[in-house]
C-alpha positions as CSV (number, residue, x, y, z in Angstrom):
1,M,287.5,106.6,-10.9
2,E,285.6,104.0,-12.9
3,E,285.3,104.4,-16.6
4,A,281.9,105.1,-18.0
5,R,280.2,102.2,-19.7
6,I,277.8,102.3,-22.6
7,V,274.4,100.9,-21.5
8,P,270.9,101.0,-23.0
9,P,269.5,103.3,-24.0
10,T,272.8,104.8,-25.3
11,A,273.6,106.2,-21.9
12,S,276.8,106.1,-19.8
13,I,277.2,105.3,-16.2
14,R,279.6,107.5,-14.1
15,P,280.2,108.3,-10.5
16,G,277.8,110.8,-9.1
17,R,278.9,114.3,-8.1
18,D,277.5,116.8,-5.6
19,A,276.9,119.2,-8.6
20,D,274.3,116.6,-9.8
21,G,272.0,117.6,-6.9
22,P,269.4,119.6,-8.8
23,A,269.1,117.0,-11.6
24,L,268.8,114.2,-9.1
25,I,266.1,116.0,-7.1
26,A,264.1,116.5,-10.3
27,L,264.6,112.9,-11.3
28,I,263.2,111.6,-7.9
29,A,260.3,114.1,-8.1
30,S,259.4,112.8,-11.5
31,C,259.2,109.3,-10.2
32,W,257.3,110.1,-7.0
33,S,254.8,112.2,-9.0
34,R,253.3,109.0,-10.4
35,Y,252.1,107.9,-6.9
36,P,249.3,109.9,-5.2
37,G,250.2,110.9,-1.6
38,V,254.0,110.7,-2.1
39,R,255.3,114.2,-1.3
40,M,258.8,115.7,-1.5
41,D,260.3,118.2,1.0
42,V,264.1,118.2,0.3
43,D,265.2,120.7,2.9
44,R,263.1,119.2,5.7
45,E,263.5,115.5,5.1
46,M,266.2,114.9,2.5
47,P,268.9,117.6,2.8
48,E,271.6,115.1,1.8
49,L,270.3,115.3,-1.8
50,H,272.1,118.7,-2.1
51,A,275.4,116.9,-1.8
52,L,274.6,113.2,-2.3
53,A,278.0,112.1,-3.5
54,T,279.6,113.4,-0.3
55,Y,276.9,111.9,1.8
56,Y,277.6,108.4,0.5
57,A,281.3,108.8,0.5
58,R,281.1,109.8,4.2
59,H,279.3,106.4,4.8
60,N,282.0,104.5,2.8
61,G,279.5,104.0,0.0
62,A,279.2,105.3,-3.6
63,L,276.7,107.0,-5.9
64,W,276.4,106.5,-9.7
65,V,274.3,108.2,-12.3
66,A,273.3,107.3,-15.8
67,E,273.3,110.1,-18.3
68,S,272.9,110.9,-22.0
69,A,274.7,113.8,-23.7
70,T,272.1,116.2,-22.4
71,R,270.6,115.0,-19.1
72,I,270.7,112.5,-16.2
73,L,268.5,109.5,-16.8
74,G,268.9,107.4,-13.7
75,M,270.7,107.0,-10.4
76,I,271.7,104.3,-7.8
77,A,273.7,104.3,-4.6
78,T,275.1,101.8,-2.1
79,R,276.6,101.8,1.3
80,P,277.8,99.1,3.8
81,L,275.7,98.3,6.8
82,D,278.4,96.1,8.3
83,G,281.3,94.1,6.9
84,A,279.1,91.6,5.0
85,T,275.8,93.4,4.3
86,W,275.4,96.3,1.8
87,E,272.3,98.4,1.2
88,I,271.2,99.3,-2.3
89,C,269.8,102.8,-2.2
90,R,268.2,105.5,-4.4
91,V,267.3,103.4,-7.4
92,Y,265.5,105.8,-9.8
93,I,265.0,105.8,-13.5
94,G,263.2,108.4,-15.5
95,P,259.6,107.3,-16.0
96,S,259.9,107.5,-19.8
97,L,262.7,104.9,-19.7
98,H,261.0,102.3,-17.5
99,G,261.4,99.0,-19.2
100,S,264.3,100.2,-21.3
101,G,267.0,98.1,-19.6
102,L,268.6,101.0,-17.9
103,G,267.5,100.0,-14.4
104,R,269.0,96.6,-14.9
105,A,272.2,98.1,-16.1
106,L,272.5,100.3,-13.0
107,L,271.6,97.5,-10.7
108,D,274.1,95.1,-12.3
109,H,276.7,97.8,-12.0
110,V,276.3,98.3,-8.3
111,E,275.9,94.6,-7.6
112,R,279.3,93.9,-9.3
113,H,280.8,96.7,-7.2
114,V,279.6,95.3,-3.9
115,I,280.4,91.7,-4.8
116,G,283.9,92.9,-5.7
117,V,284.4,94.2,-2.2
118,N,283.2,90.9,-0.7
119,A,279.6,91.7,0.1
120,Q,277.8,88.6,1.3
121,R,274.2,90.0,1.5
122,L,272.3,92.8,-0.3
123,V,269.3,94.6,1.2
124,L,267.1,97.4,0.2
125,W,263.9,99.2,1.1
126,S,261.0,100.1,-1.2
127,D,257.8,102.1,-0.5
128,T,254.8,99.8,-0.3
129,R,253.1,101.9,-3.0
130,F,255.9,101.4,-5.6
131,D,254.5,98.2,-7.1
132,R,256.5,98.5,-10.3
133,A,259.7,98.7,-8.3
134,H,258.7,95.6,-6.4
135,R,258.3,93.6,-9.6
136,F,261.7,94.9,-10.7
137,Y,263.5,93.8,-7.5
138,E,261.7,90.4,-7.5
139,K,262.7,89.8,-11.1
140,H,266.3,90.3,-10.0
141,A,266.1,87.7,-7.2
142,Y,265.4,89.9,-4.2
143,V,262.7,88.6,-1.8
144,R,260.6,90.2,0.9
145,H,262.4,90.0,4.2
146,G,261.3,91.1,7.7
147,P,258.6,93.6,8.8
148,V,257.3,96.7,7.2
149,R,259.1,99.9,8.2
150,V,257.3,103.1,9.2
151,L,259.1,106.3,8.3
152,N,256.8,108.9,9.9
153,D,257.4,111.3,7.1
154,I,255.1,113.8,5.3
155,S,254.2,111.1,2.8
156,N,253.2,108.6,5.6
157,S,255.6,106.2,4.0
158,L,255.6,102.5,4.7
159,E,258.4,100.4,3.3
160,F,258.9,96.7,2.4
161,A,262.4,95.2,3.1
162,Y,264.0,93.1,0.3
163,A,267.1,91.1,0.6
164,K,269.2,88.3,-0.9
165,P,272.4,86.5,-0.2
166,V,275.1,86.8,-2.8
167,N,275.7,83.1,-2.5
168,G,274.0,80.6,-0.2
169,I,270.7,79.0,0.9
170,E,267.9,80.5,2.9
171,A,264.5,79.4,4.1
172,L,261.6,81.5,2.8
173,D,258.7,82.6,4.9
174,I,255.3,83.3,3.3
175,A,256.2,86.9,2.4
176,A,259.5,85.8,0.8
177,A,257.9,82.8,-0.9
178,T,255.2,85.0,-2.4
179,S,257.7,87.6,-3.7
180,A,259.9,84.8,-5.2
181,E,257.1,83.2,-7.2
182,R,258.3,84.7,-10.5
183,R,261.9,83.4,-10.1
184,L,260.8,80.0,-8.8
185,A,258.5,79.7,-11.7
186,D,261.4,80.4,-14.1
187,I,263.4,77.6,-12.4
188,L,260.5,75.1,-12.6
189,V,259.8,75.9,-16.3
190,A,263.5,75.6,-17.2
191,C,263.9,72.3,-15.4
192,V,260.7,70.7,-16.8
193,N,261.5,71.9,-20.3
194,D,265.0,70.4,-19.9
195,G,263.5,67.0,-19.1
196,A,263.1,67.0,-15.3
197,S,260.3,64.6,-14.1
198,V,258.8,66.6,-11.3
199,G,255.1,66.1,-11.8
200,F,254.7,68.4,-14.9
201,L,254.9,67.8,-18.6
202,A,256.8,70.0,-21.1
203,P,256.3,72.5,-22.3
204,L,255.2,74.0,-19.0
205,A,253.3,77.3,-19.2
206,P,254.8,80.1,-16.9
207,N,251.3,80.9,-15.5
208,K,250.8,77.3,-14.5
209,A,254.2,77.3,-12.8
210,R,253.4,80.5,-10.9
211,A,250.1,79.1,-9.8
212,F,251.9,76.1,-8.3
213,W,254.4,78.3,-6.4
214,H,251.5,80.5,-5.1
215,Q,249.9,77.3,-3.6
216,I,253.3,76.4,-2.1
217,A,253.6,79.9,-0.5
218,A,250.2,79.3,1.2
219,D,251.5,75.9,2.5
220,V,254.6,77.7,3.9
221,G,252.4,80.2,5.6
222,G,250.3,77.4,7.1
223,G,253.3,75.5,8.4
224,R,252.8,72.6,6.1
225,R,256.0,73.1,4.1
226,V,259.6,74.3,4.4
227,L,260.8,76.1,1.3
228,L,264.5,76.7,0.6
229,A,266.0,78.9,-2.1
230,G,269.6,79.0,-3.3
231,W,271.5,81.9,-4.8
232,R,274.7,82.0,-6.9
233,N,276.4,85.3,-7.7
234,G,273.2,87.1,-6.6
235,D,270.8,85.1,-8.8
236,L,268.1,82.8,-7.4
237,L,268.8,79.5,-9.2
238,A,267.8,76.6,-7.0
239,T,265.1,75.5,-4.6
240,G,263.8,72.5,-2.6
241,M,261.2,71.8,0.0
242,L,260.1,69.6,2.8
243,N,256.5,68.4,3.0
244,L,255.6,68.4,6.7
245,A,251.9,67.5,6.1
246,T,252.3,63.8,6.9
247,P,249.7,61.6,8.6
248,E,249.4,61.8,12.4
249,N,251.2,58.5,12.8
250,Q,254.1,59.7,10.7
251,R,254.9,63.0,12.4
252,H,258.5,61.9,12.6
253,R,258.8,61.8,8.7
254,A,258.9,64.4,6.0
255,D,259.0,64.2,2.2
256,V,261.7,66.0,0.2
257,Q,260.2,67.4,-3.0
258,K,261.0,69.6,-6.0
259,V,264.7,69.8,-5.5
260,L,265.5,72.0,-8.6
261,V,268.6,73.6,-9.9
262,H,268.3,75.8,-13.0
263,P,270.0,74.1,-16.0
264,N,272.4,77.0,-16.2
265,A,273.7,76.4,-12.7
266,R,274.1,72.6,-12.7
267,R,277.3,71.3,-11.1
268,S,277.7,74.5,-9.1
269,G,277.2,72.9,-5.7
270,L,273.7,74.4,-5.2
271,G,271.9,71.1,-5.3
272,R,274.2,69.7,-2.6
273,Q,273.6,72.9,-0.5
274,I,269.8,72.5,-0.9
275,M,269.9,68.9,0.2
276,R,272.0,69.6,3.3
277,G,269.8,72.6,4.1
278,L,266.7,70.3,4.0
279,D,268.5,67.9,6.4
280,Q,269.0,70.8,8.8
281,A,265.4,71.9,8.4
282,A,264.2,68.4,9.2
283,V,266.2,68.4,12.4
284,A,264.7,71.8,13.3
285,H,261.2,70.3,12.8
286,R,262.0,67.1,14.7
287,R,261.7,64.9,11.6
288,S,264.0,61.9,11.8
289,L,263.1,60.1,8.6
290,L,263.1,61.6,5.1
291,T,261.7,60.1,1.9
292,L,261.9,61.1,-1.8
293,D,261.3,59.6,-5.2
294,T,263.0,60.4,-8.5
295,R,262.9,59.0,-12.1
296,D,265.2,56.1,-12.7
297,G,268.3,57.4,-14.4
298,D,267.9,61.0,-13.2
299,P,271.3,62.6,-12.8
300,A,270.2,63.6,-9.3
301,E,270.4,59.9,-8.2
302,Q,274.2,60.3,-7.8
303,L,273.8,63.3,-5.6
304,Y,271.2,61.5,-3.3
305,R,273.4,58.5,-2.9
306,A,276.4,60.7,-2.1
307,E,274.4,62.5,0.6
308,G,273.6,59.2,2.4
309,W,270.2,58.4,0.9
310,Q,269.3,54.7,0.7
311,E,267.4,53.1,-2.2
312,A,264.1,51.5,-0.9
313,G,262.9,50.1,-4.3
314,R,261.7,50.8,-7.8
315,I,258.2,51.2,-9.2
316,P,257.7,50.4,-12.9
317,D,255.4,52.5,-15.1
318,Y,255.2,55.1,-12.3
319,A,254.9,58.2,-14.6
320,R,254.8,59.0,-18.3
321,G,256.6,61.5,-20.4
322,A,255.0,64.0,-22.8
323,D,255.5,61.3,-25.6
324,G,253.6,58.7,-23.5
325,S,256.7,56.7,-22.7
326,A,256.7,55.0,-19.3
327,H,259.2,55.9,-16.6
328,Q,260.4,53.8,-13.6
329,E,260.6,55.6,-10.3
330,V,263.3,55.1,-7.6
331,V,262.2,55.5,-4.0
332,F,264.9,56.7,-1.4
333,W,264.9,57.1,2.3
334,K,267.3,58.7,4.8
335,Q,267.5,58.6,8.6
336,I,268.4,61.9,10.2
337,D,270.3,61.9,13.5
């Protein structure tokens, strides 16, 4: 049995027990009561709540609760769907504790557990009405994935699917790109404020960064761009894109743009994974020539050259920094087999 940990707000996390059933039912009811039309019939639709620890143990999963000295404050569960994919389930925090950090503590706890048993992908479902929960999952690097699920229950529930790899690169469709706007904006702001020359000046306002990614999501939906995202230890920390909207006499070409790795994840291999993923995306879209440009002296130059990119030339006074200093740009190209 795992030892309890002290987490905000002065609560401990412990394995759930079947005897917690009444308290867990009351917790879920208090959360659902905030949403009109969401109804609860335990015996008819959720009888497993009467013995939830046994239910998850039977499915090779686990249940945890967060409690104070007097009551249960939150809950979370997980179960394997296959050898590599684990589902995050039953994430509920008492409404008075929303924003306290307890939800993050529970999610971190279960993510450490599943990563420890070699999970490669995490998935979850969330009612389309639970907008606060959506923001919480998106803040923690989950993105929308796949179609909406219809439950045909007494609440007429529809559910969004969310997912993320523990480590790796994935292409984002328009739904995933839209739900990733917050995390992608964080990456862009961190990179620009760290000195990256990617078309913005520091300090970059978060709202301006989010507006940029919203436009990119529209381009993804319109087939004008391919957008990749990269995760490390469950956190979304890198991105890169292909601009497919080239002139009609250049349909064999694409531009590589906004290859960004959060400063906290530099030298982790994510940049190389993004570049190779963009190569594969170019092949899938029948693009045989790639181009990109970067500021002279940018550390990414070494990566581009190592990945087979050729220098085409240099343009002086191409861009200027926040202090007005002129920057020379290096143009690269790469032929894709």
